[in-house]
C-alpha positions in Angstrom: 8.8 -10.3 -18.9 11.3 -8.4 -20.9 10.9 -5.4 -18.6 12.3 -7.3 -15.5 16.0 -7.0 -14.9 18.0 -10.2 -14.6 18.6 -9.6 -10.8 14.9 -9.2 -10.2 14.0 -12.4 -12.1 16.6 -14.2 -10.0 15.3 -12.8 -6.7 11.7 -13.6 -7.5 12.7 -17.1 -8.6 14.4 -17.6 -5.3 11.3 -16.4 -3.4 9.1 -18.8 -5.4 11.6 -21.7 -4.7 11.6 -20.9 -1.0 7.9 -22.0 -0.8 7.9 -24.8 -3.4 7.1 -27.4 -0.8 4.2 -25.5 0.6 0.7 -26.7 -0.2 -0.6 -23.1 -0.7 2.4 -20.8 -1.3 0.8 -17.9 -3.1 0.2 -15.5 -0.1 3.7 -16.1 1.2 5.3 -15.6 -2.2 3.4 -12.4 -2.8 4.0 -11.1 0.7 7.8 -11.5 0.3 7.7 -9.9 -3.2 5.7 -6.9 -1.8 8.2 -6.5 1.1 11.1 -6.7 -1.3 9.9 -4.4 -4.1 6.9 -2.5 -2.6 4.5 -3.6 -5.4 3.6 -6.5 -7.6 3.3 -5.5 -11.3 1.8 -7.7 -14.0 5.3 -8.8 -15.2 6.1 -10.1 -11.8 2.7 -11.9 -11.6 3.5 -13.6 -14.9 6.9 -14.8 -13.6 5.3 -16.1 -10.4 2.7 -17.9 -12.6 5.5 -19.4 -14.7 7.4 -20.6 -11.6 4.5 -21.9 -9.6 1.9 -23.1 -12.2 -0.7 -20.8 -10.6 -2.7 -18.9 -13.2 -2.1 -15.2 -13.7 -5.8 -14.7 -13.2 -5.7 -16.2 -9.7 -2.6 -14.3 -8.8 -4.1 -11.0 -10.1 -7.3 -11.8 -8.1 -5.3 -12.1 -4.9 -3.2 -9.0 -5.5 -6.2 -6.9 -6.2 -8.4 -8.3 -3.4 -6.0 -7.7 -0.5 -5.3 -4.0 0.2 -1.7 -4.7 1.5 -0.7 -5.7 -2.0 -0.2 -3.0 -4.7 0.0 -3.1 -8.5 1.9 0.3 -8.5 4.9 1.6 -6.5 3.9 3.3 -3.3 5.4 6.5 -2.1 8.0 6.8 0.7 5.2 7.7 3.1 1.9 5.9 2.8 -1.0 8.0 4.2 -4.1 5.9 5.0 -7.2 7.8 6.0 -9.8 5.6 7.6 -13.3 6.1 6.1 -15.0 3.5 8.3 -18.3 4.5 9.8 -17.0 5.9 13.1 -14.3 7.9 11.3 -16.6 9.1 8.5 -19.2 10.3 11.0 -16.5 12.3 12.8 -15.2 14.1 9.7 -12.8 11.7 8.0 -14.0 12.7 4.5 -12.9 16.3 5.1 -9.6 15.1 6.4 -8.8 12.9 3.4 -10.0 15.8 1.1 -7.5 18.1 2.8 -4.7 15.5 2.3 -5.7 15.2 -1.3 -5.8 19.0 -1.8 -2.4 19.6 -0.2 -0.6 16.6 -1.8 -2.2 17.2 -5.2 -3.3 13.6 -5.5 -6.5 11.5 -5.2 -6.8 8.4 -3.0 -5.0 5.6 -4.7 -2.4 7.9 -6.2 1.2 8.7 -5.5 2.7 12.2 -5.6 5.0 13.0 -8.5 8.0 13.4 -6.1 7.4 9.8 -4.8 7.1 11.1 -1.2 3.4 10.3 -0.6 0.8 7.8 -1.5 -2.8 8.5 -0.3 -5.1 5.6 0.5 -8.7 5.5 1.6 -9.1 2.7 4.1 -12.3 1.1 5.1 -11.6 0.5 8.8 -8.4 0.3 10.7 -10.0 -0.7 14.0 -9.4 2.6 15.7 -13.0 3.6 16.1 -12.5 5.0 19.6 -10.0 7.6 18.4 -11.9 8.6 15.2 -11.1 10.0 12.8 -7.9 8.1 12.5 -5.1 8.5 10.0 -2.2 6.0 9.6 1.1 7.0 8.1 3.7 4.2 7.6 2.1 2.2 10.3 1.8 5.0 12.9 -1.7 5.9 13.8 -2.7 9.5 14.4 -5.9 9.8 16.5 -8.7 12.4 16.3 -7.3 14.0 13.1 -8.7 17.4 12.2 -8.4 19.3 8.9 -6.1 21.8 10.7 -3.6 19.1 11.6 -3.1 17.8 8.1 -0.7 20.5 6.8 1.7 20.4 9.8 1.7 16.5 9.7 2.6 16.5 6.0 5.3 19.0 6.6 6.9 16.9 9.3 7.1 13.9 6.9 8.5 16.2 4.1 11.1 17.3 6.6 12.1 13.6 6.9 10.5 12.4 10.1 7.4 11.2 11.8 5.4 13.5 14.1 
């Protein structure tokens, strides 16, 4: 835990203390940490374990099981391409491949400039508008390969489409 700054240790301790009377506090603690820092590295998991008595193995299992938790920092813009059945059948693989080509990253990676993280999602429940892409919570329906570059550029220019 030598890597964590004193302020971060204090903040994470406060988050853990906030839920000390809860019977099952882990999800709430991890959710608050994810919101605050954007990811939950091993050093933070070790601190949470120390403060709660929950094993690092259990904490790691939760962090890696749920897709909304991350072990690494995410980019300013998180691009999620749905690869569920309906989206896949309608060309989602080509769409995510185009994002990957233009951004120079593979799914699960973040661009060197920290602007984009590319994620492959299993299903976002937007089957009727397949293939769907989600960027920072905004869903873009019926995405085509031709729409990828202009969409990326709009986010590079600082705003949503």
